[in-house]
N, C-alpha and C positions, 0 to 999 in steps of 0.2 A: 472575181466576180463580173469584173467589167468585160473580161473575155467571153464568158457565159452568155452574158447579155448580149455582146456583139454577135457571136455565133447562133444565138437565137433568130436574132433580128435577120440574119442572112439565110437561115435556113428558112423561115416563114416568106422572105423575098422570092427564095427560089422554088417554093411550093406555088406561090401565086404566077410565078412565070410558068411553070409546067401546066397550070390549068387552060393557058393560053392556048390557041390555034396555032401551033409552030409546027415546022419541019420534022422528020424524023431525027435527022441528025442534028439539029439543036436540041432536041427533046432528050438524046443521049447523052450530049454535054451538060446539059442541066441535070441529069439523073447522077453522073459521075460526081457533080462539083457537090450535089447534095448526099451522097454518101460520104465524100471526104469532109464536109461539115458535120455530118452525123458523126462521125469517127472522133474529129477533134472535140466534139462537144462531151462524148463520152469520157475522152483522156481528161479533159479539163475538169469534168465533175469527180473524175476519181481522185485528182490531187489536191487534198484539203490542205488550206495553209497551215504551217505550223506555227503554233503558238511560241510566246517567248520563252515559257517553261519548257516544252520540248527542245527549243533550239539551245536553252542552257545545259539542258540534260545530256544532249547529242556532245554539246562542247566538252562537256565532263566525262564522256565515253560511257554513257548512260544511253540504254533504248528510251524512247520517249513512252513507250505502253509501260516500261517498268516505273518511270516517274509518274504515270497518271496512276496506276496501281497504287503506289505508295501513298499519294495523296487521297485516294478513295479510302484507304486504311486508316488515315488519321495523321498522317505526317504531314509537318509543314512544307509549304513548296520549295524554300530555301533548302531544307534537310533534304527533302526528296531529289531535288537536281545536283544536289552536291555529294551527298553519303555514297562512298563506293559499294560494289557488289561486295559481300564477303563470300569468299570462297573458299572451299575447303579441297585439301589434295585428296586422292583416292585412299592414298597410305592411311590417311589421318580418319577418314570417315571408316574406313574398313576396321581401325583400331578400334573406334568408339562403338562400331557396331558388334565387335566381338564383346566388349566390356558388356555391352546392353545383353546379351546373348548370354554371357554367364551369370549377370544379375537376374535372369528369367523375366526380362523385357521383351517383348515381342518386336521384332525388327520394323514392322510397320508402325507400331506405336512408338517406338525411337524416332523413327522419319517423320511422322507426324507432329510428335514434339519440338524436334528441331526446325521443322519448316514452315509448319502450318501456325504452332503456338509459339514459335520464334523463343523457345525455352533454350538455355544455356546448355551446351552438347556435355557438358560433363553431369549436370543435373539430369538431364534426359536419359544418359545412359547408365545412371545410379539410383534413383529415387524410385523407388518401388511407390507405386500410388494405388491404394485398393478404392474403388470406387464405392460409395455410400451403400449401392445394394450387395456389393460384393461383402462388407463387413457386417451387414445385418443378415445375409443369408447365412453368415457362419453362425449368429447366435441363434437364427431359427432352427439350423440344424441341432444346435447343442439343445433346444428346446423340445426337438422330434417333430420338427415341421418340417415337410417334405418340400423340395424346391418347387414344385408344381404347386402345392396348397400356396406357398408363399408367394409366388408371382401372379396366382390368380387372386389374393387378396390386394396386392398391389396395384394391379393393373385392372382388375374387372369391379373390384369393390372399392377401388378408390382409397385403400387404407394407407397411411403412413407408413415408412420401413419398419419403424419401431412398434407399430400397433401389429402390423404382419408378422413380426417375427417373436413376439412375445404373448399374443392372445392364443392361449392352450386351446388344441384343437378338440372339437366338441366330441363326447364320448357317445353319442346315441346311435343307435345302429341304423347300418343305411337300410334305405325302403328297397324291399325286394319286390319283385313283381311277381305277382301271384299267377302260377300256370294253370291252375285248375281251370280258368274258363275255356282254354286249349281242348279238355276232354268233351267238352259240349259242343265244339264247333263254332264257336265266335262267342263274343261277348255279350251279345243280346239273350242268346239261349241260356247263358251262364247266369246272368240278371235274371231271368224268369224262374230259373232253378233255384237260386237263394231266396226268391221272393215267394216261393212256395213252403218254404222251411219255416 
């Protein structure tokens, strides 16, 4: 911060000098020096001082952003700066991807489990997990409820999965639109015709 304040003062001084009535040659020199100061000021602002945590992480071979991300995700500072990165070989990942594929697990699901959810790689490749929606959808289909009806009940009518899957579909006939009014040219003429009956 010391250097930034010094450069700001120098820049302000140069601006004041440039407003005075001076020769063109002196003005050109001041302009060049002003540009140098501005450039150095931008560089000084770009270089934030590294925290002790970042320095410790870099000493252990980790990037400081990795360390900061770990802390944000709930890891304590000591562990975040000292725990080495987990790396797997391409062959190992290819093997586990194949295992996941054989178990009917989507590759993206597998990768999300390993990297995002930090799940054990063996479990991620072998554990079939049905979502609650999938379980109840299977029950709904056994009860003769279509998927669209099930989804409409859950997402539009805010029913629980259990209610949406077990409540019987109503047997009332669907409302049909009476096409008779079309013969009369419109709804008003049809209403007049019905009122005369």
